[in-house]
C-alpha positions, 0 to 999 in steps of 0.5 A: 782368635787372638791377633798378633801384629807384625811390627808397623813399618810406618812411613812419614812421607805425605803420599803414603799417608794420603794413601792410607786414609783413602779407603783404608781401616786403620789396625794393629798391623796397619795403623793410620797416621794422623795429626798426633800420631798413628791411629789403631782402630780395634774390633773385639771378637766377642760381642763385648769386653770384660771390665779387666780387659777394657782396663788393659786396653786404657792403661795399653792407651796410656803407655803406648800413645797419649791416652785418648781413647775413641769410640766410633760413630759405629761403636769400634774402639780407637786409641790415639797418638801412637807411634812406630815404635809403640804399635808392637808394644801395644800389639803384645799388651793387648795379646798378654791380656787375652783380647781376641781382635776381630780380623777381615770383614767387618760383620757387625751386630746390636750392642745388645743381641743375644740379651734383648728380649724384644728381638725378632731373632738372635743375630750371633750364631748367624754373623759367626757363620758368616764369619767361619765361611768368609774366613775359610774361603780359598782363595781368600776373597780381596775385599774393599777395606772398609766393606761392611755387613750389618746382622740385625735381629732387631730389638731395642738398639737397632742398626737401622741407621748404620750404613752398611754395603750388605744388610740382614735384618729378621723380619716375621713374614708368612708367620715365620722369621725371615732374613730381609736382605739390602744393599748400600745404605741404612735401613731407609736407603738401602736397595732391598733385594730379597727375603730369605729363608736362614738357610738361604743366607750365608750361599746369597752373601757369599754370592754378593761377595765372590761378585765384588771381589770379581770386580776388584778389590775396591768394589762396594755394594753400589756396584752389584748389578742389583737387577740380576742379583734379584733375579738370582735369589727366590725372595719368600715375600716381596721385600719392598711389601716389608714394614720399615723400623721405627727409629732406635732410641738414644743408646745413652740411658737405662735400658730395660731388657725385661725380668728385672735385666737393666742395661746401661748405656753411657756416651763418649763426650764427643766421642773421646776419653782419657785412658785414666778417665776411663779407668777410673769410670771402670774401677767403680763400675767393678765396684758396683757389680758391672761385668761387661761393656759392649761398644755401641753406635754413638760413640757409646758404650753399654754397661751390663750386669749392674743389678737393677737396684744399682743402676741408677747410681751407675747413671749419676756416676757416669754423669759425674765422669763427664759422660752422656748417661741421659737420653735429653743430653743436648751432647747427644745431638752434635756429631763431632770428628776429632777436629785440628790437632788431632786430625790432619785435615781438620781446620777448626777446633771442633769441639770448642764449636760444639760447646759453642752450640750447646751454650749459645744454641740450645733450642736447635738441640731438642733431639729432633735433629743432629747438628755436625761439626767437621774439621774439614769436607770429608765429614767423617763424623756424619758423611750423610746430610744432616740439617745443620752442618758447620765445617771449615772455610777460608774465613772461618765456617761454613753453614751447609743446610740439609746436606753433608760437609762436603756440599757448597756452604749456603753461609759463611761465618767469620771465625770471631763471629760463631757465637754470634751466628749460633745465638742468632739461629737459637732466637730463630728457633726458639722464636720461630716455632710454632705450637708443638713444632720441633726445631727440625720442623721449624727450620724445614718450614723456614728454609735455607734462605731464612736460615742464611739470613739470620746467622750472618746478621750483625 
């Protein structure tokens, strides 16, 4: 269904802004105030966008906002720099382009769902059944705005590292395909509940959603009584006996779908791109034969439809546009939020810090860990713990070792000494690594005290 938003009756009152931030998801109907104006997040009702649709969105972003578009860590599209009077025009432009925007409960599938020959099951049909049943429920369920559900059929770019309230993963067990149900977390951290036949999945999920609605409109999966839920569901096999997923590869790069089909994964540099740059890139992809763009976790987009003998040219083209087009690009291993100027909560220029890390501490970026740069303690770019997190502090920066941005820093770095601190970290890792040791393993072996001493010397 095409979404037509009502005009935004925005308030600039600080209390209203704060209320919008807590647990809210910005949309065309309810934009969120940020440091550079209003922000809107879009979720396509289809698995992807046609090139012309994404061009229309880029044009609308330039006309109605400041021209900055983002792909979030979960793979959603955001438009920045809007004003109260331009949001209705943005909604009109999107509707005129015939773009269907998803509403309600976020039900996510992997970016290559339905295309990847290595997937265990196609999750798209199951996800659609869930959307239909949830939308038809009467009276409508009052659910938390950020409640999310993942339906993962497996394959190369599975969603194992994406956090969700409710997780469904296709698995092979006892000679058939079952769906592993888990709650509140990633593949590694979520609590496993049951392994279900497909016919039992929709009733089980609706039972969970009804429970959440009965608890209250802010309830999340972590509030569910896990013992009672397990007792209410008949698991075909013991859920904890199912093998865990192997980590998914980085989305950037060329992915082979079999039968001569190739997909190019391209990441935005630190999650952002200007509308004019995006349109120019899409126009060039159109010449190369691209047919569809699917957004992907990790601030990425997947380019479909390019012939196998042209995909390398498209990869070089992406690199020329400043995008992350190769798996070993060091920018793949830095999680960065919007930073000062774009976010009212941010106190540091996160992108400048990220560039400092790339230029002065390349030894950290071997792919074994993620460096998180956060403009404040909220840690929006990576809410979970990172091996190294750099965040804002009164004297400049705080360095958190093996923790989230909200944790107390292990060390403090003066604003004018961030480059020197990163050089010391680079020397510590490059000089301290043993044969065959990764940056993560090296830092783990050395420990927080040694890391703290290194960044604070000189």
